[in-house]
C-alpha positions in Angstrom: 15.0 3.7 -11.4 16.3 6.1 -8.7 15.5 4.6 -5.7 15.3 6.3 -2.5 13.8 4.0 0.3 10.5 4.9 2.6 11.3 9.1 3.0 8.4 11.1 4.8 5.6 12.2 2.9 2.5 14.4 3.5 -1.2 14.7 2.2 -3.5 17.2 3.6 -4.5 14.6 6.4 -1.6 12.1 6.5 1.7 11.5 7.5 3.1 8.5 5.4 6.3 7.8 7.5 8.3 4.3 8.1 7.1 2.2 10.7 8.9 2.0 14.4 9.2 -0.7 17.1 7.4 2.0 19.1 4.2 1.6 16.8 3.3 -2.1 18.0 1.0 -1.3 19.8 -1.3 0.9 17.8 -0.3 -1.5 14.8 -1.7 -4.4 17.0 -5.1 -2.4 17.8 -5.4 -1.0 15.0 -5.0 -3.5 12.0 -2.6 -6.2 12.6 -5.3 -7.9 14.9 -8.2 -7.4 12.7 -10.0 -10.1 10.5 -11.6 -7.3 8.5 -8.4 -6.4 7.3 -6.7 -9.6 6.4 -9.9 -11.5 4.9 -8.1 -11.3 1.5 -4.5 -10.8 2.6 -1.6 -13.1 2.3 -0.9 -12.4 5.9 -2.6 -13.9 9.0 -4.2 -11.9 11.6 -2.0 -11.6 14.3 -3.0 -13.3 17.2 -0.5 -11.4 20.0 1.2 -7.9 19.8 4.6 -10.4 19.8 3.4 -11.3 16.1 3.2 -7.6 15.3 6.9 -6.8 17.1 8.3 -9.8 15.1 7.0 -7.9 12.0 7.7 -4.3 12.8 11.7 -5.7 13.8 12.1 -7.4 10.2 10.7 -4.1 8.5 13.4 -1.7 10.9 16.2 -3.9 9.0 14.9 -3.9 5.4 14.6 0.2 5.6 18.3 0.0 5.6 17.9 -0.8 1.5 17.1 1.9 -1.0 14.7 -0.1 -2.5 12.2 -1.0 0.2 9.3 1.1 0.6 6.7 0.9 3.4 5.0 3.6 4.9 3.0 3.7 7.9 -0.6 5.8 6.9 -0.5 8.3 10.2 -4.0 10.8 10.2 -2.7 14.0 11.6 -5.2 14.1 13.8 -5.0 10.9 15.6 -0.8 10.6 15.7 -0.7 6.9 15.1 -0.6 4.9 12.5 -4.2 3.1 11.3 -2.5 1.2 8.3 0.2 0.6 5.8 1.3 0.9 1.7 4.0 -0.5 0.9 5.8 -1.6 -2.8 5.1 -5.3 -2.7 6.8 -6.1 -6.1 9.9 -4.3 -7.9 10.8 -5.2 -11.5 13.8 -3.3 -12.2 13.8 -4.7 -15.5 10.6 -2.9 -16.9 10.7 -0.1 -14.2 7.5 -1.2 -12.5 6.6 -1.0 -9.2 3.3 -2.7 -7.5 1.7 -1.6 -4.7 -0.2 -3.3 -1.9 -2.4 -1.5 1.5 -4.2 -2.4 4.5 -6.5 -0.1 7.2 -8.2 -0.6 9.7 -11.9 -1.5 9.3 -12.7 1.2 11.7 -11.1 3.5 9.4 -12.5 2.3 5.8 -15.0 4.5 3.5 -12.6 8.0 4.9 -10.9 8.0 1.9 -6.9 7.5 3.6 -6.2 4.8 1.1 -7.1 6.8 -1.7 -4.8 10.0 -0.2 -2.1 7.6 0.5 -1.9 5.8 -2.8 -2.4 9.3 -4.8 0.6 10.6 -3.3 2.8 7.0 -3.6 1.7 7.4 -7.4 3.2 10.9 -7.4 5.8 9.5 -5.5 7.3 6.9 -7.3 6.7 8.4 -11.0 8.7 12.0 -10.0 10.8 10.7 -7.5 12.2 7.0 -8.4 11.1 7.5 -11.8 9.2 4.0 -12.4 7.3 3.9 -15.8 4.7 1.4 -14.3 2.9 1.3 -11.2 0.1 -2.0 -10.7 -2.0 -2.9 -7.6 -4.0 -6.3 -7.2 -7.2 -7.4 -5.6 -9.3 -10.4 -5.1 -12.2 -9.7 -7.1 -14.0 -11.0 -4.2 -12.9 -7.4 -2.5 -14.3 -4.6 -4.7 -13.7 -2.2 -2.2 -9.6 -2.4 -3.1 -10.4 -1.6 -6.7 -12.7 1.2 -6.2 -9.7 2.7 -4.2 -7.3 1.9 -7.8 -9.8 3.6 -9.9 -10.4 6.5 -7.8 -6.5 7.3 -8.0 -6.3 7.0 -11.9 -5.2 3.3 -12.0 -7.1 1.4 -15.2 -8.3 -2.5 -14.8 -6.4 -4.0 -16.9 -8.0 -7.5 -16.3 -8.4 -10.9 -14.3 -5.5 -13.3 -14.0 -7.4 -16.5 -13.2 -6.0 -18.4 -9.8 -2.5 -16.0 -9.9 -2.9 -15.3 -6.3 -2.6 -16.6 -2.9 -4.6 -15.0 0.2 -6.3 -16.2 3.3 -9.3 -17.7 1.1 -6.8 -19.7 -0.7 -5.9 -19.7 -4.5 -7.7 -16.7 -6.2 -7.9 -14.6 -9.0 -6.3 -11.8 -9.6 -7.9 -8.5 -10.6 -4.8 -6.1 -11.8 -5.0 -2.1 -12.1 -2.2 -0.1 -13.5 -0.8 3.2 -14.6 1.9 4.7 -17.0 4.0 7.4 -16.2 2.4 8.8 -19.2 -0.9 8.2 -18.0 -0.3 10.0 -14.8 1.0 12.9 -16.2 -1.8 13.4 -18.6 -4.3 13.2 -15.6 -1.9 15.2 -13.4 -2.0 17.8 -16.3 -5.6 18.0 -16.8 -6.2 18.4 -13.0 -3.8 21.5 -12.7 
């Protein structure tokens, strides 16, 4: 793969950009303290803004690496991040990237995540030259699966007892899309 790091990306309604320490207040206010957001995630809800600052500090260091991908999801009309989307796992041996995302619950259902995920599929397939992108969700978080499906990802099965989140050890529903699938879908749409 041809790694380029987290570069600014833009969609019709969103700016996807690296998060900075200046985003701590917005991140804490908009999603890191939101218990609805973390219900099916691997990290706990932040009890105070200092936890958010600590995470942003670690990410700031990681942005130096060309294979680190984490974007803040920033609606153009709001001008501050409401969530994030990232590569949570990269497997160079098969040119695969796994994507994870979260967004503040007050913005659920407004199609921001499908818009961001669609942009990342384009980026990872056409710029980074991944051959496969996948994502996983807890079976009880059906909304996340619908996001994946809207973006052309295909449900491939459920791995029993294969993940851990704030619910404990859970099953993992796996969605994937290959570069050839993506090319076929985008060719059909143009």
